[in-house]
C-alpha positions in Angstrom: -6.6 8.8 -13.3 -3.7 9.3 -10.9 -4.9 10.6 -7.6 -2.9 11.8 -4.6 -3.2 14.0 -1.5 -0.9 16.9 -0.7 -0.3 19.0 2.4 0.8 18.9 6.0 0.0 15.8 8.1 -3.6 15.9 9.0 -4.4 18.7 6.5 -3.9 16.9 3.2 -5.9 18.1 0.2 -7.1 15.9 -2.7 -5.2 16.3 -6.0 -4.8 14.7 -9.4 -1.8 14.3 -11.7 -2.5 15.7 -15.2 -1.0 14.4 -18.5 1.9 16.8 -18.3 2.9 15.6 -14.8 1.6 18.6 -13.0 -0.2 18.1 -9.7 -3.6 19.9 -9.6 -5.7 20.7 -6.6 -9.2 19.3 -6.7 -10.3 20.3 -3.2 -12.8 22.6 -4.8 -14.4 19.6 -6.5 -14.3 16.9 -3.8 -13.6 17.0 -0.1 -11.1 14.2 0.1 -10.0 10.9 -1.5 -11.8 8.5 0.8 -14.6 5.9 0.9 -17.2 8.6 0.2 -15.6 9.6 -3.0 -15.4 6.1 -4.3 -19.0 5.3 -3.3 -20.4 8.4 -4.9 -19.7 10.3 -8.1 -16.5 11.9 -7.0 -14.3 10.2 -9.6 -16.5 11.4 -12.4 -16.5 14.9 -11.0 -12.7 14.9 -10.9 -12.5 13.6 -14.5 -14.8 16.4 -15.6 -12.9 19.1 -13.8 -9.6 17.8 -15.1 -10.9 17.9 -18.7 -11.9 21.5 -18.1 -8.3 22.5 -17.6 -8.9 25.1 -14.9 -7.7 23.3 -11.8 -5.0 25.2 -9.8 -1.5 23.7 -9.9 0.0 22.6 -6.6 3.4 23.8 -5.5 5.8 20.8 -6.3 7.5 21.2 -3.0 4.4 20.3 -1.0 4.5 17.1 1.0 2.7 14.1 -0.5 0.4 12.3 2.0 -1.1 8.8 1.7 -3.4 8.8 -1.3 -6.4 7.5 0.7 -7.7 9.3 3.8 -7.5 7.1 6.8 -9.0 3.8 5.7 -11.6 1.9 7.8 -9.3 -1.1 7.8 -6.0 -2.3 6.3 -6.2 -6.0 5.5 -3.0 -7.9 4.8 -2.2 -11.2 3.0 0.8 -13.1 4.3 3.2 -15.5 2.6 1.6 -14.7 -0.8 4.7 -15.2 -2.9 6.3 -18.6 -3.1 9.8 -17.3 -2.9 9.0 -15.3 0.2 7.5 -18.3 1.9 10.5 -20.3 1.0 13.0 -17.7 2.4 11.2 -17.6 5.7 10.9 -21.4 6.0 7.1 -21.4 5.9 5.0 -23.8 3.8 2.8 -22.4 1.0 -0.6 -21.6 2.4 -3.6 -23.6 1.1 -5.7 -20.5 1.7 -4.8 -16.8 2.1 -3.1 -15.9 5.4 -5.1 -12.9 6.7 -4.0 -10.4 9.3 -4.6 -6.7 9.9 -2.6 -3.5 10.4 -4.0 -0.7 12.5 -5.3 2.1 10.1 -3.2 4.7 11.9 -0.1 3.0 10.6 -0.7 4.6 7.2 1.6 7.5 6.5 2.8 9.3 3.4 5.2 7.6 0.9 8.1 9.8 1.9 7.4 10.2 5.6 9.9 8.9 8.2 9.6 5.3 9.3 10.2 4.9 13.0 12.0 1.9 14.5 10.0 1.0 17.6 11.5 1.3 21.0 13.2 -2.0 22.0 13.1 -3.2 18.3 16.0 -5.0 16.9 14.3 -6.6 13.9 12.4 -3.9 11.9 12.0 -5.1 8.3 10.8 -3.9 4.9 8.2 -5.4 2.5 7.3 -3.9 -0.9 3.6 -4.7 -1.7 0.9 -4.0 -4.1 -2.0 -2.3 -2.3 -5.5 -2.7 -3.5 -8.0 0.1 -2.7 -11.7 -0.9 -2.5 -14.2 1.2 -4.4 -17.5 -0.4 -3.6 -19.0 -2.5 -0.8 -18.0 -6.2 -1.2 -19.8 -9.0 0.6 -20.0 -12.7 -0.4 -18.7 -12.2 -3.9 -19.1 -15.2 -6.1 -16.7 -14.5 -9.0 -13.4 -12.9 -9.9 -15.3 -10.5 -12.2 -17.4 -9.3 -9.3 -14.3 -8.9 -7.2 -12.5 -6.8 -9.8 -15.5 -4.6 -10.1 -15.0 -3.7 -6.5 -11.5 -2.4 -7.0 -11.1 1.4 -7.1 -7.4 1.3 -7.8 -3.9 0.4 -6.8 -1.0 1.9 -4.8 2.4 1.1 -3.4 2.6 -0.1 0.2 5.6 -0.8 2.3 4.4 -3.3 4.9 7.0 -2.5 7.5 7.3 -5.3 10.1 9.0 -5.9 13.4 9.9 -9.6 13.2 10.6 -10.2 16.9 7.2 -8.7 17.8 5.5 -10.6 15.0 7.1 -14.1 15.4 8.8 -14.4 18.8 6.5 -12.8 21.2 3.4 -15.1 21.0 -0.1 -14.3 19.8 -1.1 -12.8 16.5 1.1 -11.2 13.9 -0.7 -7.9 14.3 1.6 -6.5 17.0 4.6 -6.8 14.8 2.7 -5.0 12.0 0.9 -2.2 13.7 3.7 0.0 15.1 3.6 3.7 14.4 4.5 4.6 10.7 4.5 1.0 9.6 2.5 1.5 6.4 3.9 4.1 4.0 1.3 4.3 1.2 1.4 6.0 -2.2 2.5 8.3 -3.7 -0.5 7.7 -6.0 -3.7 5.9 -6.2 -3.9 4.8 -9.8 -7.5 4.0 -10.8 -8.2 0.5 -11.9 -8.9 1.5 -15.5 -5.2 2.5 -15.7 -3.9 -0.9 -14.6 -5.3 -3.4 -17.1 -3.5 -6.4 -15.4 -2.5 -6.1 -11.7 -0.7 -9.5 -12.1 1.8 -8.0 -14.6 3.6 -5.5 -12.4 7.2 -5.4 -11.2 8.0 -4.6 -7.6 11.4 -3.4 -6.4 12.9 -2.2 -3.1 16.4 -0.8 -2.2 17.9 -0.1 1.2 20.7 2.4 1.3 21.0 2.0 -2.5 21.4 -1.8 -2.4 18.7 -3.8 -4.3 16.9 -6.0 -1.8 13.6 -7.0 -3.5 12.8 -7.5 -7.2 9.7 -9.5 -7.9 6.6 -9.7 -10.1 2.9 -9.7 -9.1 2.5 -12.6 -11.5 4.2 -14.7 -8.8 1.5 -14.2 -6.3 0.1 -17.4 -4.8 -3.4 -15.8 -4.7 -4.0 -13.0 -7.3 -5.9 -9.8 -6.6 -9.3 -11.1 -7.8 -9.1 -14.1 -5.6 -7.9 -12.1 -2.6 -10.9 -9.7 -2.9 -13.4 -12.6 -3.5 -12.0 -14.6 -0.6 -11.9 -11.8 1.9 -15.6 -11.0 1.1 -16.6 -14.4 2.5 -15.3 -13.4 5.9 -15.8 -9.7 6.2 -17.5 -6.8 4.5 -15.0 -4.7 2.5 -16.0 -1.1 2.3 -15.0 1.8 0.0 -11.7 3.2 1.1 -10.4 -0.1 2.7 -6.9 -1.1 1.7 -5.6 -4.6 1.1 -1.8 -5.3 1.2 -1.4 -8.3 -1.1 2.0 -9.7 0.1 5.7 -9.3 -0.7 8.2 -11.2 -2.8 11.6 -12.5 -1.5 14.3 -10.3 -0.3 13.2 -9.2 3.1 15.8 -8.9 5.9 14.3 -11.9 7.7 15.2 -14.1 4.8 18.8 -12.9 4.4 21.9 -14.5 5.9 23.1 -13.6 9.3 23.8 -10.9 10.4 20.5 -9.9 9.0 20.5 -6.2 7.9 17.4 -5.0 9.8 16.6 -1.4 9.6 18.3 1.1 11.8 18.1 4.9 12.3 19.6 6.7 9.3 18.8 4.0 6.7 17.0 5.0 3.5 14.4 2.7 1.9 13.2 3.2 -1.7 10.2 1.4 -3.0 8.9 1.2 -6.6 6.1 -0.6 -8.5 5.6 -0.3 -12.3 3.2 2.5 -13.1 2.5 3.3 -9.5 5.3 5.7 -8.7 8.1 5.5 -6.1 8.5 6.0 -2.3 11.5 7.1 -0.3 11.7 6.8 3.5 14.4 7.8 5.9 14.4 5.7 9.0 14.3 7.3 12.4 13.9 6.1 16.0 10.7 6.2 18.0 
């Protein structure tokens, strides 16, 4: 299934995309698309309701919100594409590089991205996001890890490079600024994505292609990321994992680097997962 959430900020309703491409409201079936839905029988109830053909159609002009209600945590994997590590001058990691983004960075796929005050190095990163569907702790195999995946979405892991790399401490403060994680438009359930390591990722800024990668180039694949993380933390239903970005970020481009400014437009796409479009504003 293809799940999404529609409506004003803070008042989103759960919905599903039917085979004709129409968005149908499922707020009468489930309360939201969140950890409780994945942990319970919510997906089955949506499938049954969709097959019944009586779900109301959503006005196509309604805002699309993030496809998962505020996650408990957003876990990120850094330097997970060899070409991205090379462009930033970093060695390939022997183990996944793990950091976090504040959950309140998550916004809708077409919401404005705000350049932070005093920022001069706000950057883009197209990423495959993994949504956890069942509790994962101390997983022993890739098969167990994949069984914990509810589905996939597009993430733009927006980053402020000066805050991240030049101000000391952890990466998180360059990653957790307001609006720094557009997510969606859809959550595509795992059964619809037979191989998450066979997806193309693309990003444009003001119509100029900037990133064009393949998830097959990940240093650590989805199964290994989920298994690995479960050794250090408990992953819970509704948690989001950003799995890294391919080459083409502003940080890796020649000077003067084209960091994002107010008025820029970013478009992000992953095969089968839809497309995002963000206009850049100023905080």
